[in-house]
N, C-alpha and C positions, 0 to 999 in steps of 0.2 A: 232702470231702477229695478230693486227687488220688490216683488210683488208681497201683498200682506200676506198671503198664505204661506210664503217661503220665509217671510220674516217672523212671523209667529212660531211656525216650525222649528226655525233654527233657535230663536232663544230657549223653546221647550227642550230641544233636542240638547244644546248646552248643557242645561239643568239637569237632564238625564246622565249626561257623560260624566258630569263633574260628581254626582252621586255614586258612580260606579256601574253604569249602564245597565241598571239591573231592569229597568222598565222598557228597555227598548222591545219594539214589537218583533215578533218571531214570523218568519216567512214560512210558506208551505214547506220549502227545502232547508228549513234550519233543523239543528240537533235540539237535543231536549234540554239544553242549559243556556240561561241568558249571559251575555256574554259580560265578562268582568275585566277585559282588557283589549288589546290590539295586536293584531300581527302587522309587521312591517317588513316589506321586501322590494325587490327592484322596482316595481310597478307603481309605488307611492309617489316616486319624483316623475311620474310621465304621465298623470292625469290631474288637472286642475278644475273642480267646479267652481263656477263663479255663478254672479248674480243671473236672474232672469229665468230660472227653472220653473215648469209648473207643478202642481201639486203632484201629477202622476210621476214625473220624474223624482220628487221628493221620496215618494215610498220606494223608490229604488235605492237611493243614495243612504238612505237611515239603514240600509245593510250593507253600506260599503265602508270597511274601515279604513280607506284611503281620504274619504272625506271625513269620517268622524273624526281620526286622530289628528287632522289638521286644526279641526275646529276645537278639540281639547287642548292642543298645544295653545293655541291662540288665546283661549281663555283661561289658560294657567299664567299667561303672560300679563293678561289684563287684570286677573286677580292681584298680581303682586305690584299693580301700577307701574308695568314696565312696558316700554315702546320698543316694537320690533324693527324700529328704523334708526335706532342710535347706537351710539356705544362703538369703542375703538379698541377694543382688547387687542393687547400685541403678545399676550401669555402663549409661550410655546405649548405644543402638544407633547406630553409625556405618557410613557407606558405604565398601564396598569399591571398588564399581564401579557406574555405571548406563551402560546401553546403549540406544542407539536402536532402537525398534521400528517406526519410521515412523509411519504413520496407524493402527495397528493396537494393540490391546490384550486381554489376557487379561480375560474379563469378570469383574464382581465376584463371583459366586458359583462361579467356576472358579479352577483352579490352574495352574499350570506343572507339569512333571514332571522328574523326575532319576533318574539312575543312578549309583550309588555302588559303584567297585571296592573294597569294604570288607573285602579281605583282610589288612590289618594297621592299626596305629594310626595310620599317615601316609597323608593323603588322596593320592590319586592326580591327577596332571595330566590323567588320561584321564576323571575325573568329567566329566560334562555335564548341562546342563539346557536343558529345549525348551520353548517358549512356543508356544501355539498362537492364532492372532489372529483376531479376529472382525471381519474385513476381507477383501474379495475379494482374492486375488493378482493381480499386474499384472507382466507381463515387457516391457511396452513403455516406452520413453521417452517417448513423447507423453503418456500417462498416468501417468507417473511410476512408476518400478517398486516394486514392494511385494511382501515376503514376506510370507507368512501361517502358516509353520512354519519358525522359525529356532531353531537351537541354540548353545549355548557350551560349549566346554571350556576347559582351562588357567585354572581357576577361583579358584585360591588364591595366585596372585602368587609373590612371594618367601617367604612362609610356607609354601608347598608347594614350594620350591624350583622354581616353574614361572615361566615368562616374567610380567612386571609387571603384564599386562592381559591379560584373557580373548579367547580367538580364536573365529572363526566355525567351529562344526565342521560344520553347513551350513544353507543357505538357500533354501527353497522356495517357489516361488508357486502355489497351488491357484487357477488363473484361473476357476475355475467357480462359485465361492461361497465365503464366509467359515467359519472355523472358530469356532463359537460356545460350544463346550465343552470340558473338559480332556483333553488328549491323554494317552495309556497308554504304557508302554515294556514291550517283552517282558522274558523275564527268564531262561530257562533258555539261552538263546542269548548272555548277557552283553549285554542291552539292543541287540542289531544290528537291532531292528524300532521302530517307531513307529505306532500304531494312532489313527486319530482319526476324527470325523464332521465332515463339512462340508456345509454346505447349498447344494448345487450345482443351480442353476435351482430355488431352493425347495424341492428336495427331499432328504431325509436320505440321505447316500451314506458309508457304512464303507470307509477306504482304511487300507490296511497297508502301509507302504513299508520296504523296506530301503535304508536311507540309506548314502551315501557321502562320506565325509570331502572336503572341498573342493568339494562342490556348492553354489555360492553364496557371496558373499563378505561380505555386508551385509544389512541389512533392505530397502536401496534397491538390492541387486544381488543379487537371486534368481536360480534357475534354474527353470524349468517343471517340474514333478513329470512322473517322478521323477528327474529328470536322468540322471546316470550309475548311478542305482541301480535298483531294480525294484520293482513295486506290483501288489497286487490291490485289488480293489474292488466293493462290493455296494451299489447303491442300495436300499434295505430299506425305505422309507417314502415316499409320494406327497406328505407335506408335510414342513414343517420340523422342527429339534431344535433349541431354544435354551436347554434346560434341564436335559438328561440325559445326563450323562456316561456314557462306556462303564465298566462294572464288569467286570473280567476274572476268570474262573475257571481259573487258571493248570492245575489239575489235569486238567481236562477240556477245555482248549483251548477255551473258550467265553466269548461276551460276552454281556451282558445290556445294552439300551437300550431307552429310549422314545422318544418324538416329540411333537410339538405338538397331535397329533390324539387322543391319548387311547391310543395303542396300545403295548405292549411286546412287546418281541421277544427270542427267544434265536438267537443266531447262531454258526457254527461252521464249519470251523475258523478261527481267527485267526491264532496265530504260529506255528502247526505245519506250514503248507504247505498249498497248495491254495485255493480259491476259496471265500471264505465264502459261506455260504448261510444262508437261514432253517430254524432247527430248529421253531419255534413262533411264533406271534404271538396275544396275548391281547388282548380289546377290553376297555378300561378308560373313562375319561372325565377331559377336561381336558389340560392341558399338564403331562406327566410329569417328575418329578426324575429324578435317577440312581437306579437299583435298587441294591440290597446283598442279596447271598447270604448266607444262614444256612444254611451247610454242614452243621451239626449236624442240623438238620430238613429240608434239603432244601427252603427254602421261599425267594423272592424277594419282599422287601419293597419299597415303591415309594411314594412320596405325589404328590400331584397339585395343580394349580391351584385344583381345586374343593374343596381341604379334606379330602380323603379319603385315609387310609392304606390302601392294598392289600396282600394277601397271595395270592401265587400258586405253584404246584408247579412247582418247577424242572425235574421230568423233564418236563412238559408244558403248563406254563402255566394249568393249570385252578386253579379258586379251591380256595384251601387253607382258607380262613376269611372271613368276611364283612367288608367295609371297616368300618373305623373312621372316624366323622366328627369332624375335629380342627377345622379351619377353617371358615369360613363361605362361603368361594368368592368374596369380594370383592377388589377391588385387593390387599389386604394380608392377605387371610384365607385365601390358600390355601398350601400347603405348597411353599416353593421350593427347599429344598434336599434332600439325600438323607437319608433315616433314619440314625442311628447304633444299633448293635446292638452286645450284649454277649451273647455266646455261652458257655453254661453244659456244654454236650455233649449226646450224643445222648440224646433221650428226657427231656430235661431243658429248663426254660423258658428262653427266650430273651427279653432286655429291648431292648425297641425305644425310641428317643426321636426325636419330631418338632418342630418348633415352628411356629407361625404368629403372625403380626402382629394376628389379629382370631379370637377362637374363635368356637366355633358355639353357644355359650349367649347368653343375652340380656346378659351383663355386657359384650360387646365388647372384650375384654382380650387383649392379647398371651400367649402360653401355651406353656411347655414341657410336651409331653406325653408320658407312658410309658404303653407297653403290655406286656403280656406275650404271647408268642408260643409256639406250639409247632407242630408238622406240621399240625395240624387246628384251631387255634385262634388267635383273635387279640383280647385282651381289654385294656379300659382298666384302668389299675392305678393311676395317679397323675396329678394336673395341678399345675403351678405357675404361677401369674400373672407374667409378665415384662414389662407392658407395661401401657399405660392405653388406656381408650377415648376418642374425640373427645369434645369438650365439647357438639357435637350430639347430642342423644339419639339412641341407637340407630346411631350409625355409629361408625367405628374412625379410629384413625390410620392413614396411608398408609404407615407404615414397613414395609419387609420385614424378617422376622426369619431370620436364616441359623443353621445347623446347630450344636449344642453339641459338645463335645468333653470325653472322659473323662480323669483323671488316670493315673499310673503304678499306683497303690494299685488302681483300679477294674479296670485291665487283670490284674493279678497276683492278684487273687482275696481283697483284703483291704478293708476299708473305706476308701472313696473318696470322690471328688467328682466332679460333672458340671457343667462352666462353659458358661455362654452369654450372650450380649450381647442384653437387651432393651433396653426404654425406661423412662424415668423416670415417675414417677405424675403430674408437673405437664405439661400439655397447653399447648404455645405456640400459643395463640388465632389461627385465622385462617390459619397454616402445614398445618394437616394433616399435621404430623410432629410428633415427640417425641422431644426428644434422649437418646442413648443411656444405658445402666445395665448393668454389668457384675454378673452374678448367680452365684453357685454354690450347688449343693444337694449335700447328703450323699449317698451310694449304699452301701447296707450291705454287708457282706463277703459275705454268702451270698446275695446278690441280693436284689431286693424293691423295693419303693418309695421312691422319692427322699424325702429329707425336709428339714427345716431347713437354712437355709444363711446366707451374706452376700452384701452387695452394695456396690458403689463406683462413682463417677461418674468415667467417662474425661477425662482431661484435653483441653483443647482442643474439647471437647464443642459441639455447635451443634445448634440445632433441625433443622437440614436433614441432619445427618450421619446415615449409614446403616452399621452394622459390616458388614464382610466376616465370613465363617467365621471362627470360632476356631481357633487352632493351640494345641497344649500341647507342650511339648518340654523334656526334661531334658537338662542337659549339666553333667558335673562334679557338684558338691552343688547346683545350682541348677536348680528346675522354673520353668517361665515359661509364660504364654500369650500370644499375639501376636494383634493384629488390625488392620485398617486401618480409617480413617473418613474420611470426605470429603463436599465438595458441590463447586460449579463452581469457588470460587475458595480454596479450601483443603483439604489433605489430610495426613494423618499416620500415622504406623505405631505403634503403643502396645504397649509390653510390660509384663507385671505379673509380678514374682515371687511365688508361692502358696506356701503351705504345705500340709501334709499334712491340716489340719482345715479346709481350703477356704477358709481367708482370704487378704487381698491383703495381702501382709506388706511390700511395697514401693511407692514411688510409681511412677506412670508414668512410662516412658522415652519420650520422642518424638523420633523419628527426623529428621534434617536434611532430607532429601528433602520437597519440597512436590508430594505425589502428588494433582495436581488431581483432582478427582471421588471421591477415594478410592483403594482396592487392589481388586486381585484378592485371591483365595484366597491364603496364605502357604504355602510349603514349607521347612521346617528340615532340614539334612541331618546333619551327625556330631556325634559327642560326641568332643571333644579339648580337652585343657588348653592348646593352643598357639593363640595367637592368629591368627586368620584360618583355621581350618580347620574351624570350624562356623559356618555362614551361614544366612542368611534370605532367601530368592529370592521376588519377586512382579512384578507391573506397576503403574503407575498406570492410571488409566481414562482420561484424555484428555491432549491434547497440552500441551506447555509445563511440564513438571515441573520444578523448579528443585531444583539438587543444591548441595551447601557445596562440591564439589569441580570444580576447574577441568577443563575437558574435557568435561562432561557434562551434558546434560538441562537449557538453559535456553532462555528465549524472548526474542527481540530483535525491537523495530520496524525495519524498513528500507525503504529505496526501491529502486528496482529500474530498470535500464534494459538494453537489447539491442541486441546488434549481430550481426546475422543468428542463428545458433542460440546465441551465447553470451549468457548473462546474467550481470549483475553485479550483485551487492546489496551496500548500504553500509549503515552503521549505526556502533554503538560497542561495545566490550567484547565482540568475537567472541571464542570459544575454540572456532571450528570450526579442525580440519584437513584436509588434503588426504585424501579417501576417506571423510570422516564422511557420513553420513545425515544430510539435513535434511530437514524438513517446512517447505513455503511455503504460506502461505495469506493470505485477506484481499484479494487484488487481483482488480479488476472492470476491464471494459472489454476490446474485441475482443482485443487483443495482450497486455495483462497478465494476463486471465483464464488465459491458458496458463502464466504463471509459478507457478501453484498446483499443487502434486504433492509427490512424495516425490524425491529427488534425490541425487545423490552430488557432493561438493564436488571441483571440478576444480583449483583454485588459490585461494591465499589473499595477501591483502596486510595483514602485521599483524593487527590486532584491529578493522579498520576496513572491509574489503573482502573479498568472494570472488566466485568466478564458478562457474558450473555450465552444460552443455550440455542445451538443450532444442530438439530437433528440430522442433518444431512452432511455435517462436517466430521471428520475423523482427526487422527493425531498427527499434527504437522509442526515439527519443532523449529522450522525454517522461518524466520521473521520477514513479513510481507508488508509493504507499504500501502496505505489508504486513506481515506477521509472518514471522521464518523461526525455528524451533527445531529441537532435536532429537527433536522429537515426542513420542510416548508412551514410557516409559522403562520398560526392566526394569532392577531393582536387585538387586544383592547388598549384603547388609549384614554387617559384621564380627560374630565371634564375641563382640566385648568386653560384649554384652548377654546372653550365655550362660554365661560364665565365673564 
């Protein structure tokens, strides 16, 4: 049961939250402003704070936006007299906007990040979303200018009394290397900073930037970091980081992050000022996932491509408990996503979940693995099959399986459910792939082992599909889970209405964008009954995404000629406008090959012709064939699928 101290704090905290968070206490590491909103990033679905915490822990979680945001959304629903357990919306998701990200995408198991100024029920035009792109930034016209950190505000259009289309808040190019993991946003200074890891020269480097509005105007018109802003950086590893997003401990202004060489790091300061430095470095093995901090037990959990789940002391990085073997370390048998934890309080067991596409036993099945964890123990608690082995004896299917998600009931301490995308029981011979299957498992009110559940087959499934991580969200009376799927010639975003008993109570809704190759992880923002104020954000994975709305994300076959440095593209059905970012590809030959790159449209002639400037081009009157597209797209889908 919840203690009296915790209960009274929760009530006062909710009152402060609904009043705008102005009176939240400021920690020794905080910045000089009281928080007026919340950052939302990949980690919010990986930590659930539940009943039983002591006052000591409360002092930590009052500075953790993961906890505060969940309480805020729950109270918004309660104020409207709505239940998070009911509802059966079958409304399809629809596109609000799609913007070009040029040649870059948010990686499949990574997420955009968002800052919400959640002081009222009305979404703010100042809310913004940032995409970290897995491409090296470029500021030269010859190479085709390309941002790899780009943010948009003015998100809600006329529904939020904003302008009709989103605006670029900033567009930066880190020219030293790509951003392959999820960015994170500061909290106590109202989202004035962004931290991310770039693989600069093949070495993982932490950068913290104080951005400036107006730095850069498009994916194809960035400024070099830090523009008119400022930054601090720290090359923390001699190898790359492709799988480990930053986990921020806001209370202590520290970051936990791994690399591809099997090393786990604690770094501080991050957002509090000063140059980041290594606090400790722990030697593990394999390519590490994002770490997750169990504040109650002061333990960091992290998975690895070798199939192990590790437990390290947050204070000094030494071993808290022996690692557990979850996967077999094969191509699909590692842990590729961060674990998900349920915190019960100091001195109480924390429950941790991890997935693998191929378990460490002789069955070679996909697996949802549950462990119980304390400050000194890490013990296997339960396993559930969520996939099938290959038809070839002793081998596994090649699907990666991504992180599960918990529902509101599991967060709030009552009997809830754990949702995960695995694979079907039937194997597609010769493909090495198994089509996706969506599973749910019961999670008891007092914590403990997961139990029986149900499953359903996603629509538009294919043997080559791989699910993105699952995102759970409740808006008004409807709880939904969202996930992207796709392969080279197809992609969808699926949403399911789910019940309090773990059932899938509505048919899949498939969005209109053709997110080729699938999608990144998905961020969902607000709880609102007003259409257009609660939204879904993600990127496609490959160029040529097709939108049903004009002006967005379509691929065109084109011919090209050049006159000096002016290149003219000719085709049919263009929906580009002056200033649009376009990606040109597929041209070969000495001069035509220079046409390839990311460019800004300089002029248009109806729907059949456009020009752009390529300073490395020269006159070439011979027509060549290629492709022009909006590139990889960042999407916002409207709240019609949430209401």
